[in-house]
Every structure is written in structure tokens, then in C-alpha cells.
Jmol script that loads the backbone (N, CA, C; Angstrom):
load data "model"
ATOM      1  N   MET A   1       0.840  -1.194   0.000  1.00  0.00           N
ATOM      2  CA  MET A   1       0.000   0.000   0.000  1.00  0.00           C
ATOM      3  C   MET A   1       0.880   1.250   0.000  1.00  0.00           C
ATOM      4  N   PHE A   2       0.569   2.175  -0.860  1.00  0.00           N
ATOM      5  CA  PHE A   2       1.336   3.404  -0.990  1.00  0.00           C
ATOM      6  C   PHE A   2       0.904   4.408   0.073  1.00  0.00           C
ATOM      7  N   ASN A   3       1.856   5.037   0.701  1.00  0.00           N
ATOM      8  CA  ASN A   3       1.568   5.973   1.775  1.00  0.00           C
ATOM      9  C   ASN A   3       1.966   7.385   1.332  1.00  0.00           C
ATOM     10  N   TRP A   4       0.966   8.224   1.084  1.00  0.00           N
ATOM     11  CA  TRP A   4       1.217   9.593   0.627  1.00  0.00           C
ATOM     12  C   TRP A   4       1.926  10.436   1.676  1.00  0.00           C
ATOM     13  N   LYS A   5       1.627  10.200   2.946  1.00  0.00           N
ATOM     14  CA  LYS A   5       2.276  10.973   4.007  1.00  0.00           C
ATOM     15  C   LYS A   5       3.781  10.703   4.004  1.00  0.00           C
ATOM     16  N   ASN A   6       4.179   9.428   3.883  1.00  0.00           N
ATOM     17  CA  ASN A   6       5.603   9.106   3.840  1.00  0.00           C
ATOM     18  C   ASN A   6       6.272   9.739   2.625  1.00  0.00           C
ATOM     19  N   ARG A   7       5.574   9.736   1.494  1.00  0.00           N
ATOM     20  CA  ARG A   7       6.129  10.341   0.289  1.00  0.00           C
ATOM     21  C   ARG A   7       6.353  11.836   0.489  1.00  0.00           C
ATOM     22  N   ARG A   8       5.411  12.502   1.121  1.00  0.00           N
ATOM     23  CA  ARG A   8       5.530  13.941   1.389  1.00  0.00           C
ATOM     24  C   ARG A   8       6.691  14.212   2.350  1.00  0.00           C
ATOM     25  N   ILE A   9       6.820  13.382   3.383  1.00  0.00           N
ATOM     26  CA  ILE A   9       7.916  13.539   4.343  1.00  0.00           C
ATOM     27  C   ILE A   9       9.259  13.352   3.640  1.00  0.00           C
ATOM     28  N   LEU A  10       9.365  12.319   2.813  1.00  0.00           N
ATOM     29  CA  LEU A  10      10.617  12.075   2.102  1.00  0.00           C
ATOM     30  C   LEU A  10      10.951  13.223   1.153  1.00  0.00           C
ATOM     31  N   LYS A  11       9.940  13.813   0.533  1.00  0.00           N
ATOM     32  CA  LYS A  11      10.186  14.955  -0.350  1.00  0.00           C
ATOM     33  C   LYS A  11      10.765  16.118   0.447  1.00  0.00           C
ATOM     34  N   GLN A  12      10.204  16.389   1.610  1.00  0.00           N
ATOM     35  CA  GLN A  12      10.723  17.479   2.437  1.00  0.00           C
ATOM     36  C   GLN A  12      12.126  17.153   2.945  1.00  0.00           C
ATOM     37  N   CYS A  13      12.372  15.889   3.223  1.00  0.00           N
ATOM     38  CA  CYS A  13      13.709  15.490   3.669  1.00  0.00           C
ATOM     39  C   CYS A  13      14.734  15.691   2.551  1.00  0.00           C
ATOM     40  N   ARG A  14      14.343  15.407   1.309  1.00  0.00           N
ATOM     41  CA  ARG A  14      15.234  15.657   0.173  1.00  0.00           C
ATOM     42  C   ARG A  14      15.549  17.148   0.066  1.00  0.00           C
ATOM     43  N   GLU A  15      14.544  17.980   0.281  1.00  0.00           N
ATOM     44  CA  GLU A  15      14.763  19.425   0.258  1.00  0.00           C
ATOM     45  C   GLU A  15      15.698  19.847   1.392  1.00  0.00           C
ATOM     46  N   SER A  16      15.551  19.226   2.549  1.00  0.00           N
ATOM     47  CA  SER A  16      16.437  19.520   3.672  1.00  0.00           C
ATOM     48  C   SER A  16      17.863  19.070   3.380  1.00  0.00           C
ATOM     49  N   LEU A  17      18.000  17.929   2.712  1.00  0.00           N
ATOM     50  CA  LEU A  17      19.324  17.444   2.325  1.00  0.00           C
ATOM     51  C   LEU A  17      19.990  18.452   1.393  1.00  0.00           C
ATOM     52  N   HIS A  18      19.235  18.935   0.410  1.00  0.00           N
ATOM     53  CA  HIS A  18      19.768  19.940  -0.518  1.00  0.00           C
ATOM     54  C   HIS A  18      20.151  21.215   0.237  1.00  0.00           C
ATOM     55  N   GLY A  19      19.281  21.667   1.126  1.00  0.00           N
ATOM     56  CA  GLY A  19      19.571  22.873   1.910  1.00  0.00           C
ATOM     57  C   GLY A  19      20.765  22.688   2.823  1.00  0.00           C
ATOM     58  N   GLY A  20      20.886  21.505   3.405  1.00  0.00           N
ATOM     59  CA  GLY A  20      22.021  21.220   4.283  1.00  0.00           C
ATOM     60  C   GLY A  20      23.336  21.216   3.522  1.00  0.00           C
ATOM     61  N   ARG A  21      23.315  20.643   2.333  1.00  0.00           N
ATOM     62  CA  ARG A  21      24.534  20.648   1.511  1.00  0.00           C
ATOM     63  C   ARG A  21      24.913  22.069   1.106  1.00  0.00           C
ATOM     64  N   LYS A  22      23.919  22.867   0.776  1.00  0.00           N
ATOM     65  CA  LYS A  22      24.174  24.260   0.411  1.00  0.00           C
ATOM     66  C   LYS A  22      24.754  25.016   1.614  1.00  0.00           C
ATOM     67  N   TRP A  23      24.163  24.808   2.783  1.00  0.00           N
ATOM     68  CA  TRP A  23      24.639  25.478   3.998  1.00  0.00           C
ATOM     69  C   TRP A  23      26.086  25.093   4.287  1.00  0.00           C
ATOM     70  N   LEU A  24      26.392  23.797   4.171  1.00  0.00           N
ATOM     71  CA  LEU A  24      27.755  23.344   4.439  1.00  0.00           C
ATOM     72  C   LEU A  24      28.738  23.929   3.430  1.00  0.00           C
ATOM     73  N   ARG A  25      28.350  23.959   2.167  1.00  0.00           N
ATOM     74  CA  ARG A  25      29.224  24.510   1.131  1.00  0.00           C
ATOM     75  C   ARG A  25      29.531  25.993   1.423  1.00  0.00           C
ATOM     76  N   LEU A  26      28.535  26.731   1.882  1.00  0.00           N
ATOM     77  CA  LEU A  26      28.721  28.156   2.154  1.00  0.00           C
ATOM     78  C   LEU A  26      29.498  28.425   3.441  1.00  0.00           C
ATOM     79  N   ASN A  27      29.436  27.495   4.410  1.00  0.00           N
ATOM     80  CA  ASN A  27      30.035  27.740   5.722  1.00  0.00           C
ATOM     81  C   ASN A  27      31.251  26.878   6.026  1.00  0.00           C
ATOM     82  N   ARG A  28      31.657  26.040   5.108  1.00  0.00           N
ATOM     83  CA  ARG A  28      32.758  25.099   5.339  1.00  0.00           C
ATOM     84  C   ARG A  28      34.019  25.790   5.860  1.00  0.00           C
ATOM     85  N   ASP A  29      34.382  26.917   5.290  1.00  0.00           N
ATOM     86  CA  ASP A  29      35.612  27.604   5.678  1.00  0.00           C
ATOM     87  C   ASP A  29      35.526  28.252   7.057  1.00  0.00           C
ATOM     88  N   LEU A  30      34.321  28.436   7.567  1.00  0.00           N
ATOM     89  CA  LEU A  30      34.133  29.090   8.865  1.00  0.00           C
ATOM     90  C   LEU A  30      34.072  28.104  10.031  1.00  0.00           C
ATOM     91  N   LEU A  31      34.016  26.814   9.723  1.00  0.00           N
ATOM     92  CA  LEU A  31      33.810  25.803  10.761  1.00  0.00           C
ATOM     93  C   LEU A  31      35.072  24.979  10.986  1.00  0.00           C
ATOM     94  N   PRO A  32      35.230  24.472  12.221  1.00  0.00           N
ATOM     95  CA  PRO A  32      36.344  23.551  12.474  1.00  0.00           C
ATOM     96  C   PRO A  32      36.150  22.258  11.668  1.00  0.00           C
ATOM     97  N   ASP A  33      37.252  21.612  11.333  1.00  0.00           N
ATOM     98  CA  ASP A  33      37.192  20.389  10.524  1.00  0.00           C
ATOM     99  C   ASP A  33      36.309  19.323  11.150  1.00  0.00           C
ATOM    100  N   LYS A  34      36.351  19.184  12.466  1.00  0.00           N
ATOM    101  CA  LYS A  34      35.543  18.166  13.145  1.00  0.00           C
ATOM    102  C   LYS A  34      34.054  18.443  12.958  1.00  0.00           C
ATOM    103  N   GLN A  35      33.650  19.694  13.055  1.00  0.00           N
ATOM    104  CA  GLN A  35      32.248  20.048  12.873  1.00  0.00           C
ATOM    105  C   GLN A  35      31.812  19.822  11.425  1.00  0.00           C
ATOM    106  N   VAL A  36      32.683  20.113  10.474  1.00  0.00           N
ATOM    107  CA  VAL A  36      32.376  19.870   9.062  1.00  0.00           C
ATOM    108  C   VAL A  36      32.177  18.371   8.834  1.00  0.00           C
ATOM    109  N   ALA A  37      33.084  17.557   9.379  1.00  0.00           N
ATOM    110  CA  ALA A  37      32.989  16.103   9.211  1.00  0.00           C
ATOM    111  C   ALA A  37      31.722  15.558   9.867  1.00  0.00           C
ATOM    112  N   ASP A  38      31.377  16.081  11.042  1.00  0.00           N
ATOM    113  CA  ASP A  38      30.168  15.635  11.739  1.00  0.00           C
ATOM    114  C   ASP A  38      28.916  15.981  10.927  1.00  0.00           C
ATOM    115  N   PHE A  39      28.863  17.184  10.422  1.00  0.00           N
ATOM    116  CA  PHE A  39      27.707  17.614   9.631  1.00  0.00           C
ATOM    117  C   PHE A  39      27.602  16.796   8.344  1.00  0.00           C
ATOM    118  N   GLN A  40      28.746  16.530   7.703  1.00  0.00           N
ATOM    119  CA  GLN A  40      28.739  15.729   6.481  1.00  0.00           C
ATOM    120  C   GLN A  40      28.250  14.315   6.768  1.00  0.00           C
ATOM    121  N   ALA A  41      28.642  13.756   7.902  1.00  0.00           N
ATOM    122  CA  ALA A  41      28.179  12.414   8.278  1.00  0.00           C
ATOM    123  C   ALA A  41      26.662  12.400   8.469  1.00  0.00           C
ATOM    124  N   LYS A  42      26.122  13.455   9.048  1.00  0.00           N
ATOM    125  CA  LYS A  42      24.672  13.548   9.232  1.00  0.00           C
ATOM    126  C   LYS A  42      23.956  13.682   7.889  1.00  0.00           C
ATOM    127  N   LEU A  43      24.545  14.436   6.966  1.00  0.00           N
ATOM    128  CA  LEU A  43      23.964  14.531   5.625  1.00  0.00           C
ATOM    129  C   LEU A  43      23.971  13.168   4.930  1.00  0.00           C
ATOM    130  N   ASP A  44      25.067  12.436   5.091  1.00  0.00           N
ATOM    131  CA  ASP A  44      25.167  11.106   4.479  1.00  0.00           C
ATOM    132  C   ASP A  44      24.126  10.153   5.058  1.00  0.00           C
ATOM    133  N   ALA A  45      23.934  10.200   6.374  1.00  0.00           N
ATOM    134  CA  ALA A  45      22.927   9.341   7.014  1.00  0.00           C
ATOM    135  C   ALA A  45      21.528   9.694   6.525  1.00  0.00           C
ATOM    136  N   LEU A  46      21.266  10.976   6.351  1.00  0.00           N
ATOM    137  CA  LEU A  46      19.973  11.417   5.822  1.00  0.00           C
ATOM    138  C   LEU A  46      19.765  10.892   4.413  1.00  0.00           C
ATOM    139  N   GLU A  47      20.794  10.974   3.580  1.00  0.00           N
ATOM    140  CA  GLU A  47      20.682  10.492   2.206  1.00  0.00           C
ATOM    141  C   GLU A  47      20.394   8.990   2.165  1.00  0.00           C
ATOM    142  N   VAL A  48      21.030   8.226   3.037  1.00  0.00           N
ATOM    143  CA  VAL A  48      20.792   6.776   3.101  1.00  0.00           C
ATOM    144  C   VAL A  48      19.337   6.495   3.477  1.00  0.00           C
ATOM    145  N   SER A  49      18.822   7.216   4.465  1.00  0.00           N
ATOM    146  CA  SER A  49      17.434   7.020   4.889  1.00  0.00           C
ATOM    147  C   SER A  49      16.452   7.365   3.775  1.00  0.00           C
ATOM    148  N   ILE A  50      16.734   8.430   3.047  1.00  0.00           N
ATOM    149  CA  ILE A  50      15.857   8.835   1.948  1.00  0.00           C
ATOM    150  C   ILE A  50      15.863   7.783   0.851  1.00  0.00           C
ATOM    151  N   LYS A  51      17.048   7.327   0.473  1.00  0.00           N
ATOM    152  CA  LYS A  51      17.154   6.322  -0.596  1.00  0.00           C
ATOM    153  C   LYS A  51      16.462   5.021  -0.214  1.00  0.00           C
ATOM    154  N   ALA A  52      16.463   4.700   1.077  1.00  0.00           N
ATOM    155  CA  ALA A  52      15.810   3.477   1.547  1.00  0.00           C
ATOM    156  C   ALA A  52      14.306   3.667   1.721  1.00  0.00           C
ATOM    157  N   GLY A  53      13.829   4.903   1.577  1.00  0.00           N
ATOM    158  CA  GLY A  53      12.402   5.179   1.723  1.00  0.00           C
ATOM    159  C   GLY A  53      11.926   5.143   3.163  1.00  0.00           C
ATOM    160  N   GLN A  54      12.822   5.395   4.087  1.00  0.00           N
ATOM    161  CA  GLN A  54      12.503   5.344   5.517  1.00  0.00           C
ATOM    162  C   GLN A  54      12.161   6.749   6.014  1.00  0.00           C
ATOM    163  N   ALA A  55      10.888   7.092   5.968  1.00  0.00           N
ATOM    164  CA  ALA A  55      10.444   8.451   6.276  1.00  0.00           C
ATOM    165  C   ALA A  55      10.741   8.846   7.725  1.00  0.00           C
ATOM    166  N   LYS A  56      10.439   7.972   8.681  1.00  0.00           N
ATOM    167  CA  LYS A  56      10.660   8.327  10.092  1.00  0.00           C
ATOM    168  C   LYS A  56      12.141   8.528  10.385  1.00  0.00           C
ATOM    169  N   GLU A  57      12.981   7.660   9.847  1.00  0.00           N
ATOM    170  CA  GLU A  57      14.416   7.782  10.068  1.00  0.00           C
ATOM    171  C   GLU A  57      14.964   9.046   9.414  1.00  0.00           C
ATOM    172  N   ALA A  58      14.473   9.352   8.219  1.00  0.00           N
ATOM    173  CA  ALA A  58      14.909  10.559   7.522  1.00  0.00           C
ATOM    174  C   ALA A  58      14.501  11.810   8.301  1.00  0.00           C
ATOM    175  N   ALA A  59      13.289  11.813   8.834  1.00  0.00           N
ATOM    176  CA  ALA A  59      12.822  12.952   9.630  1.00  0.00           C
ATOM    177  C   ALA A  59      13.688  13.126  10.873  1.00  0.00           C
ATOM    178  N   ALA A  60      14.078  12.021  11.492  1.00  0.00           N
ATOM    179  CA  ALA A  60      14.953  12.092  12.670  1.00  0.00           C
ATOM    180  C   ALA A  60      16.324  12.656  12.283  1.00  0.00           C
ATOM    181  N   GLN A  61      16.815  12.299  11.104  1.00  0.00           N
ATOM    182  CA  GLN A  61      18.099  12.823  10.639  1.00  0.00           C
ATOM    183  C   GLN A  61      18.010  14.338  10.383  1.00  0.00           C
ATOM    184  N   VAL A  62      16.884  14.796   9.872  1.00  0.00           N
ATOM    185  CA  VAL A  62      16.691  16.234   9.659  1.00  0.00           C
ATOM    186  C   VAL A  62      16.737  16.962  10.996  1.00  0.00           C
ATOM    187  N   ASP A  63      16.088  16.388  12.012  1.00  0.00           N
ATOM    188  CA  ASP A  63      16.121  17.002  13.340  1.00  0.00           C
ATOM    189  C   ASP A  63      17.551  17.086  13.873  1.00  0.00           C
ATOM    190  N   LYS A  64      18.348  16.055  13.640  1.00  0.00           N
ATOM    191  CA  LYS A  64      19.749  16.074  14.081  1.00  0.00           C
ATOM    192  C   LYS A  64      20.530  17.158  13.351  1.00  0.00           C
ATOM    193  N   LEU A  65      20.243  17.329  12.072  1.00  0.00           N
ATOM    194  CA  LEU A  65      20.895  18.401  11.312  1.00  0.00           C
ATOM    195  C   LEU A  65      20.556  19.765  11.903  1.00  0.00           C
ATOM    196  N   GLN A  66      19.274  19.962  12.199  1.00  0.00           N
ATOM    197  CA  GLN A  66      18.852  21.243  12.771  1.00  0.00           C
ATOM    198  C   GLN A  66      19.539  21.497  14.102  1.00  0.00           C
ATOM    199  N   ASP A  67      19.644  20.476  14.929  1.00  0.00           N
ATOM    200  CA  ASP A  67      20.286  20.631  16.229  1.00  0.00           C
ATOM    201  C   ASP A  67      21.762  20.983  16.082  1.00  0.00           C
ATOM    202  N   SER A  68      22.438  20.388  15.113  1.00  0.00           N
ATOM    203  CA  SER A  68      23.868  20.620  14.969  1.00  0.00           C
ATOM    204  C   SER A  68      24.192  21.972  14.351  1.00  0.00           C
ATOM    205  N   VAL A  69      23.250  22.545  13.623  1.00  0.00           N
ATOM    206  CA  VAL A  69      23.499  23.821  12.965  1.00  0.00           C
ATOM    207  C   VAL A  69      23.347  24.980  13.933  1.00  0.00           C
ATOM    208  N   GLY A  70      22.390  24.890  14.846  1.00  0.00           N
ATOM    209  CA  GLY A  70      22.126  26.024  15.725  1.00  0.00           C
ATOM    210  C   GLY A  70      21.738  27.229  14.893  1.00  0.00           C
ATOM    211  N   ARG A  71      20.867  27.013  13.958  1.00  0.00           N
ATOM    212  CA  ARG A  71      20.542  27.991  12.938  1.00  0.00           C
ATOM    213  C   ARG A  71      19.665  29.127  13.432  1.00  0.00           C
ATOM    214  N   SER A  72      19.698  30.180  12.671  1.00  0.00           N
ATOM    215  CA  SER A  72      18.823  31.315  12.933  1.00  0.00           C
ATOM    216  C   SER A  72      17.545  31.130  12.119  1.00  0.00           C
ATOM    217  N   GLU A  73      16.623  32.043  12.268  1.00  0.00           N
ATOM    218  CA  GLU A  73      15.344  31.952  11.567  1.00  0.00           C
ATOM    219  C   GLU A  73      15.510  31.965  10.047  1.00  0.00           C
ATOM    220  N   GLU A  74      16.555  32.615   9.553  1.00  0.00           N
ATOM    221  CA  GLU A  74      16.728  32.679   8.105  1.00  0.00           C
ATOM    222  C   GLU A  74      17.051  31.320   7.488  1.00  0.00           C
ATOM    223  N   HIS A  75      17.499  30.351   8.306  1.00  0.00           N
ATOM    224  CA  HIS A  75      17.797  29.019   7.800  1.00  0.00           C
ATOM    225  C   HIS A  75      16.614  28.066   7.937  1.00  0.00           C
ATOM    226  N   THR A  76      15.517  28.536   8.470  1.00  0.00           N
ATOM    227  CA  THR A  76      14.357  27.658   8.700  1.00  0.00           C
ATOM    228  C   THR A  76      13.896  26.991   7.416  1.00  0.00           C
ATOM    229  N   SER A  77      13.816  27.731   6.335  1.00  0.00           N
ATOM    230  CA  SER A  77      13.328  27.143   5.095  1.00  0.00           C
ATOM    231  C   SER A  77      14.325  26.159   4.498  1.00  0.00           C
ATOM    232  N   GLU A  78      15.619  26.325   4.784  1.00  0.00           N
ATOM    233  CA  GLU A  78      16.618  25.428   4.233  1.00  0.00           C
ATOM    234  C   GLU A  78      16.633  24.075   4.922  1.00  0.00           C
ATOM    235  N   LEU A  79      16.340  24.056   6.201  1.00  0.00           N
ATOM    236  CA  LEU A  79      16.355  22.807   6.955  1.00  0.00           C
ATOM    237  C   LEU A  79      15.021  22.613   7.662  1.00  0.00           C
ATOM    238  N   GLN A  80      13.964  22.636   6.916  1.00  0.00           N
ATOM    239  CA  GLN A  80      12.612  22.520   7.477  1.00  0.00           C
ATOM    240  C   GLN A  80      12.315  21.091   7.893  1.00  0.00           C
ATOM    241  N   SER A  81      11.872  20.928   9.129  1.00  0.00           N
ATOM    242  CA  SER A  81      11.564  19.601   9.630  1.00  0.00           C
ATOM    243  C   SER A  81      10.245  19.087   9.065  1.00  0.00           C
ATOM    244  N   PRO A  82      10.237  17.842   8.576  1.00  0.00           N
ATOM    245  CA  PRO A  82       8.995  17.271   8.076  1.00  0.00           C
ATOM    246  C   PRO A  82       8.087  16.791   9.210  1.00  0.00           C
ATOM    247  N   CYS A  83       8.543  16.867  10.439  1.00  0.00           N
ATOM    248  CA  CYS A  83       7.751  16.400  11.572  1.00  0.00           C
ATOM    249  C   CYS A  83       6.555  17.292  11.846  1.00  0.00           C
ATOM    250  N   ASN A  84       6.537  18.466  11.266  1.00  0.00           N
ATOM    251  CA  ASN A  84       5.454  19.408  11.533  1.00  0.00           C
ATOM    252  C   ASN A  84       4.289  19.246  10.570  1.00  0.00           C
ATOM    253  N   LEU A  85       4.268  18.166   9.808  1.00  0.00           N
ATOM    254  CA  LEU A  85       3.190  17.963   8.849  1.00  0.00           C
ATOM    255  C   LEU A  85       1.902  17.589   9.552  1.00  0.00           C
TER     256      LEU A  85
END
end "model"
wireframe off; spacefill off
backbone 0.3
color backbone group
């Protein structure tokens, strides 16, 4: 059975993955190497969850990305959590 809610969550997670990669590309030079590696590992875990079609796991990975960024309001659209659906 096809689940539209999971599909919508995965779509938002893909958008978060894209936004996270963009954020990292723009801020890489400003961050310590360990923080860059940690953020990249979280992006990789998110990508694995998305490819596997695991909506709940992908949403949890997005939350971890948000926590690690400590972002301001201007980054909300780039790393939007699908948990608020």
C-alpha cells in the first residue's frame, strides 16, 4: 500500500538534504574540521534514509541536522523539519 504521508515527508527530507549541503558549502571555511565532518556524516545518514524510503528515520536525521546547525530563523526554510506535517 502506498503511503502519501511518507512520500511527502521524504520529499521534504530531500529538500532539507539539498539545503544542508548548500549550507555546508557556504560555511565550510568558517567551521572547524571536526564540525564539518560531523555535519557531512549527518547529511550522508539522511541520504541513506531517503534512498531506503525510511520516512521516520529521515525525519529524525533532519532534526539532528537542525540541532547541529544552531541555525537562525533565516535558515528555517533550508532545513525545514517534516515532523510538523
